[in-house]
C-alpha positions in Angstrom: -15.7 -18.7 6.5 -15.0 -14.9 6.8 -12.1 -13.2 5.1 -10.3 -10.2 6.8 -8.0 -8.5 4.4 -5.7 -6.0 6.2 -3.4 -3.8 4.0 -1.6 -1.3 6.1 -0.3 1.8 4.4 3.4 2.5 4.5 4.3 -0.5 6.9 7.9 -1.6 6.5 8.7 -5.4 6.6 11.5 -4.9 9.1 9.1 -3.2 11.7 7.0 -6.2 12.4 9.2 -6.8 15.5 8.5 -7.7 19.0 9.9 -4.4 20.3 7.8 -2.4 18.0 4.7 -4.3 17.1 4.5 -7.1 19.8 0.9 -8.3 19.0 1.4 -8.4 15.3 4.7 -10.1 15.6 3.0 -12.9 17.6 0.3 -13.1 15.0 3.0 -13.6 12.3 4.8 -16.2 14.4 1.6 -18.3 14.6 0.6 -17.8 10.9 2.1 -18.6 7.5 4.8 -15.8 7.0 6.3 -14.9 3.7 9.6 -13.3 4.4 10.2 -12.0 0.7 7.0 -10.4 -0.2 7.5 -7.6 -2.9 5.1 -4.7 -3.6 4.3 -4.3 -7.3 4.6 -0.5 -6.9 6.5 2.0 -4.7 3.3 3.7 -3.4 -0.5 3.3 -3.0 -1.5 4.3 -6.6 0.6 1.6 -8.0 0.1 -1.2 -5.5 -3.6 -1.4 -5.2 -4.4 -2.6 -8.5 -2.3 -5.7 -7.5 -3.9 -5.8 -4.1 -7.6 -5.6 -5.0 -7.6 -6.7 -8.6 -4.5 -8.8 -9.1 -3.4 -6.6 -12.1 -0.2 -4.6 -12.7 -0.7 -0.8 -12.5 1.2 -0.5 -15.7 -1.6 -2.3 -17.7 -3.9 0.7 -17.7 -3.6 4.3 -18.3 -4.4 6.7 -15.5 -4.7 5.9 -11.8 -6.6 3.2 -10.0 -8.7 0.8 -12.1 -11.3 1.1 -14.6 -15.0 1.4 -13.8 -17.6 -1.5 -13.7 -17.7 -1.8 -17.5 -14.2 -3.4 -17.1 -14.1 -7.2 -17.9 -11.2 -7.6 -15.5 -13.0 -8.5 -12.1 -11.9 -7.2 -8.6 -11.4 -9.4 -5.8 -14.5 -7.9 -4.1 -16.7 -8.6 -7.1 -15.8 -12.3 -7.2 -16.3 -12.9 -3.5 -19.6 -10.9 -3.7 -20.8 -13.3 -6.4 -19.9 -16.1 -4.0 -22.6 -14.8 -1.4 -20.2 -12.7 0.8 -21.2 -9.5 2.1 -18.4 -7.0 1.4 -17.2 -4.0 3.4 -14.3 -1.6 2.7 -12.6 0.7 5.4 -10.0 3.1 4.2 -9.0 6.8 4.5 -6.6 6.9 1.5 -8.0 8.5 -1.5 -5.9 6.6 -3.9 -7.5 3.3 -2.4 -11.1 4.7 -2.4 -14.3 4.9 -4.6 -12.8 7.9 -6.3 -10.5 5.4 -8.2 -13.2 2.7 -8.5 -12.0 0.5 -5.8 -15.7 0.2 -4.5 -16.3 -2.1 -7.3 -18.0 -5.3 -5.7 -18.0 -3.7 -2.2 -21.5 -3.3 -0.7 -20.4 -0.9 2.0 -17.5 1.3 1.3 -16.3 3.6 4.2 -13.8 5.6 2.4 -13.9 8.6 4.5 -11.6 10.9 2.5 -13.2 10.2 -0.8 -16.7 11.3 0.4 -15.9 14.4 2.6 -17.4 17.7 2.1 -13.9 19.0 1.2 -13.7 16.5 -1.7 -17.2 17.5 -2.8 -16.0 21.2 -2.8 -12.9 20.6 -4.7 -14.8 18.6 -7.3 -17.4 21.4 -7.7 -14.6 24.0 -8.2 -12.8 21.8 -10.7 -16.0 21.4 -12.8 -17.4 24.8 -12.5 -14.6 27.5 -12.6 -12.5 28.7 -15.3 -9.1 27.1 -14.7 -7.4 30.2 -16.1 -9.6 32.7 -14.2 -8.5 34.7 -11.2 -10.7 32.9 -8.6 -9.5 29.4 -9.5 -5.8 30.4 -9.6 -6.4 32.3 -6.2 -7.8 29.3 -4.6 -5.1 27.1 -6.0 -2.5 29.4 -4.3 -4.1 29.0 -0.8 -5.0 25.2 -1.3 -2.9 24.1 1.7 -4.4 26.8 4.0 -7.9 25.7 3.1 -7.0 22.1 3.4 -5.5 22.6 6.8 -8.5 24.6 7.9 -10.8 21.6 6.9 -8.7 19.3 8.9 -8.7 21.6 11.9 -12.5 22.1 11.7 -13.1 18.4 11.6 -11.6 18.2 15.0 -9.3 15.2 13.9 -6.4 14.3 16.1 -4.4 13.6 12.9 -4.5 14.2 9.1 -5.8 10.8 8.5 -8.8 9.1 10.1 -7.3 6.9 13.0 -7.3 3.2 12.9 -9.4 3.1 16.0 -12.2 4.6 13.9 -11.9 2.3 11.0 -11.7 -0.7 13.3 -14.9 0.3 15.2 -16.6 0.8 11.8 -15.5 -2.7 10.6 -16.6 -4.3 13.9 -20.0 -2.6 13.8 -20.4 -3.5 10.1 -19.3 -7.2 10.4 -21.7 -7.8 13.4 -24.7 -7.4 11.2 -23.4 -9.9 8.5 -23.6 -13.7 8.3 -20.6 -14.3 6.0 -18.3 -11.4 5.2 -15.2 -10.2 3.4 -13.8 -7.0 5.0 -11.0 -5.1 3.7 -9.1 -2.6 6.2 -6.7 -0.1 5.0 -5.4 1.9 8.1 -3.2 4.9 7.5 -1.6 5.5 10.9 2.1 4.6 9.9 1.8 6.9 6.9 3.6 10.3 7.3 3.1 12.7 9.0 3.6 10.4 12.2 1.2 11.8 14.7 0.7 9.0 17.2 -1.1 10.0 20.4 1.2 11.2 23.1 1.1 7.9 25.3 2.6 6.0 22.3 5.2 8.8 21.6 6.4 8.5 25.0 7.3 4.8 24.5 9.9 5.9 22.0 10.6 9.6 22.9 11.4 11.5 26.0 8.6 14.1 25.1 6.0 13.9 22.5 6.0 16.5 19.8 2.9 18.3 18.3 1.2 17.9 15.1 2.6 21.2 13.5 6.2 19.8 14.3 5.5 16.3 12.9 4.1 17.5 9.6 6.9 20.0 9.2 9.4 17.1 9.8 7.5 14.9 7.4 7.5 17.5 4.6 11.2 18.2 4.9 12.1 14.4 5.0 10.3 13.8 1.8 10.8 17.0 -0.3 14.1 18.4 1.2 16.0 15.4 2.8 19.1 17.1 2.4 18.1 19.5 5.2 17.7 16.6 7.6 20.4 16.0 10.1 21.0 12.8 12.2 18.9 14.1 15.0 16.0 14.8 12.6 16.1 11.2 11.1 16.3 9.7 14.5 13.1 11.6 15.6 11.5 10.7 12.4 12.2 6.9 12.9 11.0 7.1 16.7 7.8 8.7 15.6 7.1 6.0 13.0 7.8 3.3 15.6 5.1 5.1 17.8 2.7 5.0 15.1 3.4 1.2 14.5 2.8 0.6 18.1 -0.5 2.4 18.1 -1.7 0.4 15.1 -0.5 -2.7 16.9 -2.8 -2.1 19.7 -5.6 -1.5 17.3 -5.0 -4.7 15.6 -4.9 -6.4 18.9 -8.3 -4.9 19.8 -9.8 -6.0 16.4 -8.6 -9.7 16.8 -9.7 -9.8 20.5 -13.2 -8.7 19.8 -13.6 -11.0 16.9 -12.4 -13.8 19.2 -14.9 -12.6 21.9 -17.6 -13.0 19.2 -16.5 -16.4 18.4 -15.7 -15.2 14.8 -11.8 -15.2 14.8 -11.8 -19.0 14.4 -14.0 -18.7 11.5 -12.0 -16.0 9.6 -9.2 -16.2 7.0 -6.7 -13.3 7.9 -4.4 -11.8 5.3 -2.0 -9.1 6.8 0.2 -7.1 4.5 1.1 -3.5 3.4 1.0 -1.6 0.1 4.7 -0.4 0.4 7.2 0.7 3.0 8.9 4.0 4.1 12.3 5.3 4.0 13.9 7.2 7.0 17.3 8.5 5.6 18.4 5.4 3.8 20.0 6.5 0.4 19.4 10.1 1.6 15.7 9.8 1.1 12.6 10.0 3.2 8.9 8.6 2.7 8.2 6.5 -0.2 9.7 8.0 -3.3 8.9 6.7 -6.6 11.9 4.4 -6.6 12.4 0.7 -6.0 14.7 0.5 -2.7 14.0 -2.5 -0.6 12.6 -0.2 2.2 9.8 0.8 -0.1 8.9 -2.4 -2.1 9.6 -5.1 0.6 6.5 -5.5 2.7 5.2 -7.8 5.5 2.9 -10.7 4.7 1.2 -13.2 6.9 -1.8 -15.5 6.2 -3.8 -17.2 8.9 -6.8 -19.6 8.7 -8.2 -21.9 11.3 -6.2 -25.1 12.2 -3.3 -24.0 10.0 0.1 -24.7 11.4 2.7 -21.9 11.6 5.3 -22.0 8.7 7.6 -19.6 6.9 8.0 -19.3 3.1 11.2 -17.7 2.3 10.9 -17.5 -1.5 9.7 -14.3 -3.4 6.1 -13.6 -3.7 4.3 -10.4 -4.8 1.2 -8.4 -3.8 -0.4 -9.4 -7.1 -0.5 -13.0 -5.9 -2.9 -12.3 -2.8 -6.4 -12.0 -4.7 -5.9 -15.4 -6.3 -4.6 -16.9 -2.9 -7.7 -15.7 -1.2 -9.8 -17.4 -3.7 -7.9 -20.5 -3.6 -8.4 -20.7 0.1 -12.1 -20.4 -0.4 -12.0 -23.0 -3.2 -13.1 -20.5 -5.9 -11.9 -20.4 -9.4 -9.3 -17.7 -10.1 -10.3 -15.4 -13.0 -8.1 -15.9 -16.1 -7.6 -12.2 -16.5 -5.7 -12.0 -13.2 -2.0 -11.6 -13.3 -1.0 -13.2 -10.0 -0.8 -16.9 -8.9 -2.0 -18.6 -5.8 0.4 -19.1 -3.0 -1.2 -22.4 -2.0 -1.5 -25.3 -4.5 -2.6 -28.8 -3.4 -2.7 -27.8 0.1 1.0 -26.8 0.1 2.2 -23.3 0.7 4.7 -22.2 -2.0 5.9 -19.5 -4.1 4.6 -18.9 -7.8 6.5 -20.7 -10.5 7.6 -17.4 -12.2 11.1 -16.1 -11.6 10.5 -12.4 -11.6 8.6 -9.8 -9.7 7.9 -6.6 -11.6 7.5 -3.0 -10.1 5.5 -0.4 -12.1 5.1 3.3 -11.6 3.4 6.2 -13.3 0.1 6.8 -15.0 2.1 6.8 -18.2 4.3 3.9 -19.1 8.0 4.9 -18.7 10.6 2.5 -19.7 13.2 4.4 -17.7 11.0 4.1 -14.5 10.5 0.5 -13.6 12.1 -2.4 -11.7 12.4 -6.2 -11.6 13.5 -8.4 -8.8 14.5 -12.0 -9.6 13.8 -14.9 -7.0 17.5 -15.3 -6.4 17.8 -11.7 -5.1 19.2 -10.0 -8.3 17.4 -6.7 -8.9 17.3 -4.2 -11.6 16.1 -0.6 -10.8 15.6 2.1 -13.3 15.2 5.4 -11.7 14.6 7.6 -14.6 18.1 7.7 -16.1 20.0 6.2 -13.1 20.2 2.3 -13.2 21.4 0.0 -10.5 22.0 -3.7 -10.4 22.2 -5.3 -7.1 22.6 -8.8 -5.5 20.4 -8.3 -2.5 21.7 -11.4 -0.9 25.3 -10.1 -0.9 24.3 -6.3 -0.6 21.1 -6.1 1.4 21.6 -2.3 2.1 21.8 -1.8 -1.8 24.9 0.3 -1.4 25.3 2.2 -4.6 29.0 1.7 -4.6 28.3 -1.9 -5.2 26.3 -1.2 -8.5 27.1 -4.5 -10.5 26.0 -3.3 -14.0 29.5 -3.1 -15.4 30.9 -6.4 -14.1 27.7 -8.5 -14.4 26.8 -7.7 -18.0 25.1 -11.1 -18.7 22.7 -10.8 -15.7 22.1 -7.1 -16.5 21.2 -7.9 -20.0 18.9 -10.7 -18.9 17.0 -8.7 -16.4 16.9 -5.6 -18.7 15.3 -7.8 -21.5 12.9 -9.5 -19.1 11.8 -6.0 -17.8 11.4 -4.7 -21.4 9.2 -7.8 -22.2 7.1 -7.1 -19.2 6.6 -3.4 -20.2 5.9 -4.5 -23.9 3.0 -6.5 -22.4 1.8 -3.6 -20.4 2.0 -1.3 -23.5 -0.1 -3.9 -25.5 -2.6 -3.9 -22.8 -2.9 -0.1 -22.6 -3.4 0.0 -26.3 -6.2 -2.6 -26.3 -7.8 -2.1 -22.9 -9.7 0.5 -20.9 -8.4 3.4 -19.0 -8.6 4.2 -15.2 -8.9 7.5 -13.6 -7.5 10.4 -15.6 -8.8 13.5 -13.7 -5.4 15.2 -13.5 -6.3 18.0 -11.0 -8.0 15.5 -8.6 -5.0 13.2 -9.0 -2.6 16.0 -8.4 -4.7 16.9 -5.3 -4.4 13.5 -3.9 -0.7 13.2 -4.7 -0.1 16.4 -2.7 -2.1 15.3 0.2 -0.2 11.9 0.4 3.2 13.8 0.1 4.2 12.5 -3.5 4.2 16.2 -4.6 5.0 19.3 -2.6 
């Protein structure tokens, strides 16, 4: 049995719809769909420890996961020991070998972590005086140099297209007998630069790369400058990227079917986080815990499995143990997640809470918790919100319930603090992840977290 693990970057749960992603919607309809899947972080750096190693990002200092000396195994390491060939296909630096996500992967195609531009920047960091004139001059023109590299690479968009990653995956898997393949396409991550034919499905006229990049920067860093027309354009561009990706997923599945491999493959389809398009006056995926950011799609398909829907809360940290359970492989005791299938029954974990961590340093004023009944506490570095998602799905800030639901607030607050205490204990007694501050800053800028 093969395993295909798809973790789309920045795909909102509410966009897996027939009018936007028709093929993906049909796949979800025929699979086991989890309608309340919660990301354990508001962005790639904080979700991928959960997705690939079933661990909370808050459990280690730094970004990514520790190196191979770490006693906490990754999903790929476990399945590799079970005799699977393992391949990884990504163009997100925060989900690459630069942050140790190649652990257990035989063939890691992480394009942006192995480019000449990355090698050049690494050389600069290691060999130039950071206070010197040359280094400071290069720092000031970083974005100009970066754009020159993108242009010189003759890429249609800032990130490697899903078409390329799918082709790489298909070429690689053709040569394997039993494989685990992880695919992380970047197409629906801003800036939204879908090919013109897909833009025309949602816009009267397509826009060029320069305009889409400018719009994305404004939406993320200066959302107050966006008007209704700008937000509408951003939303339509996002839909165009979703449709483009939908066609690539369709091509991937159809090719596997033509090769008689689809009916021998377990498929897990999810996302690392969502994106905001004007909700709460924000764009992109800020380091906050709104539903648009942390609620992600999840569907699992395996041969002869009847379609069903699970409406209770689950988390990304549960996916690695679920994959092992489907393979009848023991789940490592170090993992934080729980299998979503037990005794051949699909169900949510017994735990009552889903935790959301952020930051290389543990910040008690910057975390969140969501209870299975829909009550949710958000700490946004000084601002706190208590919402009942079942009654207030749009998280209207006027319906902040902290003052009139003190018992629930105190319970959620103490539960979140207990989780953070555990994370602090692990940090004090565990290993660190990647702490190259300048490399991390470069990658945060590239993905839009920093201006």
